[in-house]
Backbone atoms as SQL, in Angstrom:
CREATE TABLE atoms (id INTEGER PRIMARY KEY, chain TEXT, resi INTEGER, resn TEXT, atom TEXT, x REAL, y REAL, z REAL);
INSERT INTO atoms VALUES
  (1, 'A', 1, 'UNK', 'N', 10.909, -1.833, 0.929),
  (2, 'A', 1, 'UNK', 'CA', 10.008, -0.765, 0.588),
  (3, 'A', 1, 'UNK', 'C', 8.613, -0.971, 1.175),
  (4, 'A', 2, 'UNK', 'N', 8.338, -2.127, 1.640),
  (5, 'A', 2, 'UNK', 'CA', 6.998, -2.474, 2.085),
  (6, 'A', 2, 'UNK', 'C', 6.401, -1.456, 3.040),
  (7, 'A', 3, 'UNK', 'N', 5.251, -0.920, 2.638),
  (8, 'A', 3, 'UNK', 'CA', 4.457, -0.093, 3.512),
  (9, 'A', 3, 'UNK', 'C', 5.110, 1.176, 4.008),
  (10, 'A', 4, 'UNK', 'N', 5.839, 1.851, 3.204),
  (11, 'A', 4, 'UNK', 'CA', 6.525, 3.069, 3.650),
  (12, 'A', 4, 'UNK', 'C', 5.535, 4.112, 4.150),
  (13, 'A', 5, 'UNK', 'N', 5.957, 4.835, 5.172),
  (14, 'A', 5, 'UNK', 'CA', 5.142, 5.902, 5.729),
  (15, 'A', 5, 'UNK', 'C', 5.352, 7.191, 4.944),
  (16, 'A', 6, 'UNK', 'N', 4.495, 8.167, 5.181),
  (17, 'A', 6, 'UNK', 'CA', 4.606, 9.460, 4.514),
  (18, 'A', 6, 'UNK', 'C', 5.964, 10.091, 4.834),
  (19, 'A', 7, 'UNK', 'N', 6.365, 10.020, 6.094),
  (20, 'A', 7, 'UNK', 'CA', 7.648, 10.637, 6.475),
  (21, 'A', 7, 'UNK', 'C', 8.834, 9.923, 5.825),
  (22, 'A', 8, 'UNK', 'N', 8.774, 8.621, 5.697),
  (23, 'A', 8, 'UNK', 'CA', 9.847, 7.878, 5.039),
  (24, 'A', 8, 'UNK', 'C', 9.926, 8.240, 3.562),
  (25, 'A', 9, 'UNK', 'N', 8.776, 8.342, 2.912),
  (26, 'A', 9, 'UNK', 'CA', 8.743, 8.707, 1.500),
  (27, 'A', 9, 'UNK', 'C', 9.294, 10.118, 1.318),
  (28, 'A', 10, 'UNK', 'N', 8.871, 11.028, 2.189),
  (29, 'A', 10, 'UNK', 'CA', 9.373, 12.409, 2.107),
  (30, 'A', 10, 'UNK', 'C', 10.889, 12.437, 2.263),
  (31, 'A', 11, 'UNK', 'N', 11.409, 11.693, 3.213),
  (32, 'A', 11, 'UNK', 'CA', 12.866, 11.640, 3.411),
  (33, 'A', 11, 'UNK', 'C', 13.574, 11.077, 2.186),
  (34, 'A', 12, 'UNK', 'N', 13.030, 10.035, 1.592),
  (35, 'A', 12, 'UNK', 'CA', 13.631, 9.446, 0.399),
  (36, 'A', 12, 'UNK', 'C', 13.655, 10.426, -0.771),
  (37, 'A', 13, 'UNK', 'N', 12.649, 11.298, -0.810),
  (38, 'A', 13, 'UNK', 'CA', 12.570, 12.292, -1.877),
  (39, 'A', 13, 'UNK', 'C', 13.281, 13.596, -1.507),
  (40, 'A', 14, 'UNK', 'N', 13.878, 13.601, -0.330),
  (41, 'A', 14, 'UNK', 'CA', 14.601, 14.773, 0.178),
  (42, 'A', 14, 'UNK', 'C', 13.701, 16.005, 0.231),
  (43, 'A', 15, 'UNK', 'N', 12.515, 15.797, 0.827),
  (44, 'A', 15, 'UNK', 'CA', 11.580, 16.901, 0.986),
  (45, 'A', 15, 'UNK', 'C', 10.856, 16.762, 2.315),
  (46, 'A', 16, 'UNK', 'N', 10.237, 17.825, 2.749),
  (47, 'A', 16, 'UNK', 'CA', 9.495, 17.778, 4.005),
  (48, 'A', 16, 'UNK', 'C', 8.155, 17.071, 3.791),
  (49, 'A', 17, 'UNK', 'N', 7.582, 16.599, 4.881),
  (50, 'A', 17, 'UNK', 'CA', 6.275, 15.950, 4.816),
  (51, 'A', 17, 'UNK', 'C', 5.235, 16.937, 4.292),
  (52, 'A', 18, 'UNK', 'N', 5.278, 18.170, 4.775),
  (53, 'A', 18, 'UNK', 'CA', 4.301, 19.167, 4.320),
  (54, 'A', 18, 'UNK', 'C', 4.453, 19.447, 2.820),
  (55, 'A', 19, 'UNK', 'N', 5.684, 19.469, 2.319),
  (56, 'A', 19, 'UNK', 'CA', 5.896, 19.664, 0.883),
  (57, 'A', 19, 'UNK', 'C', 5.321, 18.502, 0.079),
  (58, 'A', 20, 'UNK', 'N', 5.486, 17.300, 0.583),
  (59, 'A', 20, 'UNK', 'CA', 4.941, 16.128, -0.095),
  (60, 'A', 20, 'UNK', 'C', 3.415, 16.199, -0.142),
  (61, 'A', 21, 'UNK', 'N', 2.800, 16.584, 0.969),
  (62, 'A', 21, 'UNK', 'CA', 1.348, 16.749, 0.976),
  (63, 'A', 21, 'UNK', 'C', 0.915, 17.829, -0.018),
  (64, 'A', 22, 'UNK', 'N', 1.678, 18.913, -0.112),
  (65, 'A', 22, 'UNK', 'CA', 1.357, 19.992, -1.039),
  (66, 'A', 22, 'UNK', 'C', 1.377, 19.514, -2.495),
  (67, 'A', 23, 'UNK', 'N', 2.310, 18.630, -2.806),
  (68, 'A', 23, 'UNK', 'CA', 2.377, 18.078, -4.169),
  (69, 'A', 23, 'UNK', 'C', 1.054, 17.411, -4.532),
  (70, 'A', 24, 'UNK', 'N', 0.413, 16.787, -3.558),
  (71, 'A', 24, 'UNK', 'CA', -0.823, 16.054, -3.809),
  (72, 'A', 24, 'UNK', 'C', -2.076, 16.911, -3.672),
  (73, 'A', 25, 'UNK', 'N', -1.944, 18.171, -3.277),
  (74, 'A', 25, 'UNK', 'CA', -3.120, 19.030, -3.113),
  (75, 'A', 25, 'UNK', 'C', -3.912, 19.188, -4.402),
  (76, 'A', 26, 'UNK', 'N', -3.242, 19.229, -5.512),
  (77, 'A', 26, 'UNK', 'CA', -3.927, 19.425, -6.789),
  (78, 'A', 26, 'UNK', 'C', -4.418, 18.109, -7.413),
  (79, 'A', 27, 'UNK', 'N', -4.109, 17.007, -6.779),
  (80, 'A', 27, 'UNK', 'CA', -4.516, 15.697, -7.299),
  (81, 'A', 27, 'UNK', 'C', -5.911, 15.337, -6.790),
  (82, 'A', 28, 'UNK', 'N', -6.577, 14.451, -7.497),
  (83, 'A', 28, 'UNK', 'CA', -7.910, 14.003, -7.090),
  (84, 'A', 28, 'UNK', 'C', -7.853, 13.076, -5.883),
  (85, 'A', 29, 'UNK', 'N', -6.724, 12.426, -5.687),
  (86, 'A', 29, 'UNK', 'CA', -6.579, 11.456, -4.607),
  (87, 'A', 29, 'UNK', 'C', -5.602, 11.996, -3.556),
  (88, 'A', 30, 'UNK', 'N', -6.008, 12.016, -2.293),
  (89, 'A', 30, 'UNK', 'CA', -5.091, 12.454, -1.236),
  (90, 'A', 30, 'UNK', 'C', -3.875, 11.518, -1.135),
  (91, 'A', 31, 'UNK', 'N', -2.790, 12.043, -0.628),
  (92, 'A', 31, 'UNK', 'CA', -1.539, 11.280, -0.518),
  (93, 'A', 31, 'UNK', 'C', -1.721, 9.976, 0.235),
  (94, 'A', 32, 'UNK', 'N', -2.357, 10.018, 1.381),
  (95, 'A', 32, 'UNK', 'CA', -2.502, 8.796, 2.175),
  (96, 'A', 32, 'UNK', 'C', -3.325, 7.738, 1.448),
  (97, 'A', 33, 'UNK', 'N', -4.338, 8.178, 0.715),
  (98, 'A', 33, 'UNK', 'CA', -5.133, 7.234, -0.067),
  (99, 'A', 33, 'UNK', 'C', -4.298, 6.657, -1.219),
  (100, 'A', 34, 'UNK', 'N', -3.478, 7.486, -1.831),
  (101, 'A', 34, 'UNK', 'CA', -2.590, 7.026, -2.901),
  (102, 'A', 34, 'UNK', 'C', -1.631, 5.955, -2.371),
  (103, 'A', 35, 'UNK', 'N', -1.048, 6.188, -1.207),
  (104, 'A', 35, 'UNK', 'CA', -0.126, 5.212, -0.606),
  (105, 'A', 35, 'UNK', 'C', -0.869, 3.922, -0.299),
  (106, 'A', 36, 'UNK', 'N', -2.057, 4.042, 0.274),
  (107, 'A', 36, 'UNK', 'CA', -2.864, 2.882, 0.638),
  (108, 'A', 36, 'UNK', 'C', -3.204, 2.056, -0.605),
  (109, 'A', 37, 'UNK', 'N', -3.639, 2.740, -1.684),
  (110, 'A', 37, 'UNK', 'CA', -3.992, 2.042, -2.921),
  (111, 'A', 37, 'UNK', 'C', -2.762, 1.405, -3.560),
  (112, 'A', 38, 'UNK', 'N', -1.643, 2.097, -3.513),
  (113, 'A', 38, 'UNK', 'CA', -0.401, 1.538, -4.053),
  (114, 'A', 38, 'UNK', 'C', -0.004, 0.276, -3.309),
  (115, 'A', 39, 'UNK', 'N', -0.130, 0.294, -1.978),
  (116, 'A', 39, 'UNK', 'CA', 0.176, -0.901, -1.187),
  (117, 'A', 39, 'UNK', 'C', -0.741, -2.059, -1.571),
  (118, 'A', 40, 'UNK', 'N', -2.027, -1.774, -1.765),
  (119, 'A', 40, 'UNK', 'CA', -2.955, -2.828, -2.190),
  (120, 'A', 40, 'UNK', 'C', -2.564, -3.391, -3.549),
  (121, 'A', 41, 'UNK', 'N', -2.223, -2.511, -4.485),
  (122, 'A', 41, 'UNK', 'CA', -1.820, -2.971, -5.820),
  (123, 'A', 41, 'UNK', 'C', -0.552, -3.812, -5.769),
  (124, 'A', 42, 'UNK', 'N', 0.378, -3.438, -4.915),
  (125, 'A', 42, 'UNK', 'CA', 1.605, -4.227, -4.774),
  (126, 'A', 42, 'UNK', 'C', 1.306, -5.580, -4.139),
  (127, 'A', 43, 'UNK', 'N', 0.387, -5.612, -3.196),
  (128, 'A', 43, 'UNK', 'CA', -0.034, -6.900, -2.628),
  (129, 'A', 43, 'UNK', 'C', -0.643, -7.775, -3.710),
  (130, 'A', 44, 'UNK', 'N', -1.433, -7.181, -4.573),
  (131, 'A', 44, 'UNK', 'CA', -2.051, -7.924, -5.670),
  (132, 'A', 44, 'UNK', 'C', -0.983, -8.537, -6.571),
  (133, 'A', 45, 'UNK', 'N', 0.050, -7.774, -6.862),
  (134, 'A', 45, 'UNK', 'CA', 1.152, -8.298, -7.687),
  (135, 'A', 45, 'UNK', 'C', 1.825, -9.494, -7.025),
  (136, 'A', 46, 'UNK', 'N', 2.078, -9.379, -5.729),
  (137, 'A', 46, 'UNK', 'CA', 2.738, -10.471, -5.011),
  (138, 'A', 46, 'UNK', 'C', 1.824, -11.698, -4.978),
  (139, 'A', 47, 'UNK', 'N', 0.529, -11.466, -4.742),
  (140, 'A', 47, 'UNK', 'CA', -0.411, -12.586, -4.676),
  (141, 'A', 47, 'UNK', 'C', -0.528, -13.338, -5.999),
  (142, 'A', 48, 'UNK', 'N', -0.276, -12.660, -7.109),
  (143, 'A', 48, 'UNK', 'CA', -0.377, -13.312, -8.418),
  (144, 'A', 48, 'UNK', 'C', 0.976, -13.738, -8.978),
  (145, 'A', 49, 'UNK', 'N', 2.024, -13.509, -8.209),
  (146, 'A', 49, 'UNK', 'CA', 3.379, -13.876, -8.634),
  (147, 'A', 49, 'UNK', 'C', 3.640, -15.337, -8.268),
  (148, 'A', 50, 'UNK', 'N', 3.828, -16.163, -9.265),
  (149, 'A', 50, 'UNK', 'CA', 4.037, -17.603, -9.055),
  (150, 'A', 50, 'UNK', 'C', 5.247, -17.885, -8.166),
  (151, 'A', 51, 'UNK', 'N', 6.248, -17.040, -8.210),
  (152, 'A', 51, 'UNK', 'CA', 7.436, -17.264, -7.374),
  (153, 'A', 51, 'UNK', 'C', 7.176, -16.955, -5.900),
  (154, 'A', 52, 'UNK', 'N', 6.023, -16.356, -5.601),
  (155, 'A', 52, 'UNK', 'CA', 5.672, -16.017, -4.213),
  (156, 'A', 52, 'UNK', 'C', 4.571, -16.929, -3.669),
  (157, 'A', 53, 'UNK', 'N', 4.282, -18.018, -4.371),
  (158, 'A', 53, 'UNK', 'CA', 3.133, -18.850, -4.022),
  (159, 'A', 53, 'UNK', 'C', 3.223, -19.495, -2.642),
  (160, 'A', 54, 'UNK', 'N', 4.430, -19.579, -2.070),
  (161, 'A', 54, 'UNK', 'CA', 4.561, -20.187, -0.752),
  (162, 'A', 54, 'UNK', 'C', 4.117, -19.246, 0.372),
  (163, 'A', 55, 'UNK', 'N', 3.913, -17.976, 0.057),
  (164, 'A', 55, 'UNK', 'CA', 3.485, -17.007, 1.065),
  (165, 'A', 55, 'UNK', 'C', 1.970, -17.028, 1.213),
  (166, 'A', 56, 'UNK', 'N', 1.527, -16.913, 2.445),
  (167, 'A', 56, 'UNK', 'CA', 0.091, -16.844, 2.705),
  (168, 'A', 56, 'UNK', 'C', -0.409, -15.420, 2.462),
  (169, 'A', 57, 'UNK', 'N', -1.714, -15.289, 2.312),
  (170, 'A', 57, 'UNK', 'CA', -2.319, -13.969, 2.141),
  (171, 'A', 57, 'UNK', 'C', -1.993, -13.094, 3.352),
  (172, 'A', 58, 'UNK', 'N', -2.116, -13.652, 4.540),
  (173, 'A', 58, 'UNK', 'CA', -1.816, -12.891, 5.760),
  (174, 'A', 58, 'UNK', 'C', -0.371, -12.435, 5.793),
  (175, 'A', 59, 'UNK', 'N', 0.533, -13.284, 5.408),
  (176, 'A', 59, 'UNK', 'CA', 1.955, -12.932, 5.401),
  (177, 'A', 59, 'UNK', 'C', 2.213, -11.765, 4.449),
  (178, 'A', 60, 'UNK', 'N', 1.632, -11.813, 3.283),
  (179, 'A', 60, 'UNK', 'CA', 1.803, -10.729, 2.311),
  (180, 'A', 60, 'UNK', 'C', 1.195, -9.439, 2.854),
  (181, 'A', 61, 'UNK', 'N', 0.004, -9.545, 3.423),
  (182, 'A', 61, 'UNK', 'CA', -0.643, -8.364, 4.003),
  (183, 'A', 61, 'UNK', 'C', 0.232, -7.741, 5.085),
  (184, 'A', 62, 'UNK', 'N', 0.776, -8.553, 5.969),
  (185, 'A', 62, 'UNK', 'CA', 1.631, -8.038, 7.049),
  (186, 'A', 62, 'UNK', 'C', 2.900, -7.403, 6.497),
  (187, 'A', 63, 'UNK', 'N', 3.474, -7.989, 5.457),
  (188, 'A', 63, 'UNK', 'CA', 4.680, -7.425, 4.847),
  (189, 'A', 63, 'UNK', 'C', 4.432, -6.018, 4.314),
  (190, 'A', 64, 'UNK', 'N', 3.202, -5.755, 3.889),
  (191, 'A', 64, 'UNK', 'CA', 2.861, -4.437, 3.355),
  (192, 'A', 64, 'UNK', 'C', 2.130, -3.584, 4.382),
  (193, 'A', 65, 'UNK', 'N', 2.298, -3.919, 5.639),
  (194, 'A', 65, 'UNK', 'CA', 1.821, -3.152, 6.784),
  (195, 'A', 65, 'UNK', 'C', 0.308, -3.084, 6.913),
  (196, 'A', 66, 'UNK', 'N', -0.380, -4.107, 6.447),
  (197, 'A', 66, 'UNK', 'CA', -1.791, -4.280, 6.771),
  (198, 'A', 66, 'UNK', 'C', -1.805, -5.225, 7.970),
  (199, 'A', 67, 'UNK', 'N', -2.131, -4.690, 9.127),
  (200, 'A', 67, 'UNK', 'CA', -1.915, -5.414, 10.376),
  (201, 'A', 67, 'UNK', 'C', -3.025, -6.393, 10.751),
  (202, 'A', 68, 'UNK', 'N', -4.153, -6.335, 10.066),
  (203, 'A', 68, 'UNK', 'CA', -5.267, -7.236, 10.364),
  (204, 'A', 68, 'UNK', 'C', -5.697, -7.933, 9.084),
  (205, 'A', 69, 'UNK', 'N', -5.548, -9.232, 9.059),
  (206, 'A', 69, 'UNK', 'CA', -5.826, -9.972, 7.826),
  (207, 'A', 69, 'UNK', 'C', -7.293, -9.886, 7.407),
  (208, 'A', 70, 'UNK', 'N', -8.216, -9.813, 8.372),
  (209, 'A', 70, 'UNK', 'CA', -9.628, -9.696, 7.996),
  (210, 'A', 70, 'UNK', 'C', -9.910, -8.343, 7.349),
  (211, 'A', 71, 'UNK', 'N', -9.315, -7.289, 7.874),
  (212, 'A', 71, 'UNK', 'CA', -9.454, -5.959, 7.274),
  (213, 'A', 71, 'UNK', 'C', -8.846, -5.964, 5.876),
  (214, 'A', 72, 'UNK', 'N', -7.660, -6.540, 5.745),
  (215, 'A', 72, 'UNK', 'CA', -7.009, -6.617, 4.437),
  (216, 'A', 72, 'UNK', 'C', -7.892, -7.358, 3.445),
  (217, 'A', 73, 'UNK', 'N', -8.422, -8.493, 3.837),
  (218, 'A', 73, 'UNK', 'CA', -9.281, -9.280, 2.935),
  (219, 'A', 73, 'UNK', 'C', -10.486, -8.474, 2.485),
  (220, 'A', 74, 'UNK', 'N', -11.099, -7.757, 3.415),
  (221, 'A', 74, 'UNK', 'CA', -12.283, -6.962, 3.099),
  (222, 'A', 74, 'UNK', 'C', -11.957, -5.833, 2.109),
  (223, 'A', 75, 'UNK', 'N', -10.898, -5.084, 2.372),
  (224, 'A', 75, 'UNK', 'CA', -10.576, -3.947, 1.482),
  (225, 'A', 75, 'UNK', 'C', -10.017, -4.422, 0.142),
  (226, 'A', 76, 'UNK', 'N', -9.287, -5.521, 0.169),
  (227, 'A', 76, 'UNK', 'CA', -8.752, -6.064, -1.090),
  (228, 'A', 76, 'UNK', 'C', -9.910, -6.517, -1.980),
  (229, 'A', 77, 'UNK', 'N', -10.855, -7.229, -1.402),
  (230, 'A', 77, 'UNK', 'CA', -12.015, -7.700, -2.155),
  (231, 'A', 77, 'UNK', 'C', -12.838, -6.531, -2.671),
  (232, 'A', 78, 'UNK', 'N', -12.980, -5.487, -1.850),
  (233, 'A', 78, 'UNK', 'CA', -13.733, -4.314, -2.279),
  (234, 'A', 78, 'UNK', 'C', -13.039, -3.623, -3.451),
  (235, 'A', 79, 'UNK', 'N', -11.720, -3.564, -3.418),
  (236, 'A', 79, 'UNK', 'CA', -10.961, -2.877, -4.466),
  (237, 'A', 79, 'UNK', 'C', -10.869, -3.692, -5.752),
  (238, 'A', 80, 'UNK', 'N', -10.604, -5.003, -5.609),
  (239, 'A', 80, 'UNK', 'CA', -10.308, -5.836, -6.789),
  (240, 'A', 80, 'UNK', 'C', -11.401, -6.862, -7.116),
  (241, 'A', 81, 'UNK', 'N', -12.399, -6.987, -6.270),
  (242, 'A', 81, 'UNK', 'CA', -13.510, -7.878, -6.562),
  (243, 'A', 81, 'UNK', 'C', -13.346, -9.303, -6.070),
  (244, 'A', 82, 'UNK', 'N', -12.126, -9.699, -5.744),
  (245, 'A', 82, 'UNK', 'CA', -11.894, -11.051, -5.221),
  (246, 'A', 82, 'UNK', 'C', -10.541, -11.101, -4.544),
  (247, 'A', 83, 'UNK', 'N', -10.342, -12.115, -3.769),
  (248, 'A', 83, 'UNK', 'CA', -9.058, -12.331, -3.102),
  (249, 'A', 83, 'UNK', 'C', -8.499, -13.642, -3.536);
């Protein structure tokens, strides 16, 4: 499930990409921002999971499709206050 794209999510829900975007039109958070925040929250869960302690921060970030570890560190710290 790591880092699913909008089109992949739409396919899994058996709907078009435009329909998925329409679902989020009435929400305060745009779809892409929701996906991005969800990925960050899932990274946070993995980082605090004792059974995942052998994984590096960069490895976890890459698994969730954050391609630059410095960018990931910056946005993670901004969102959660620490890494």
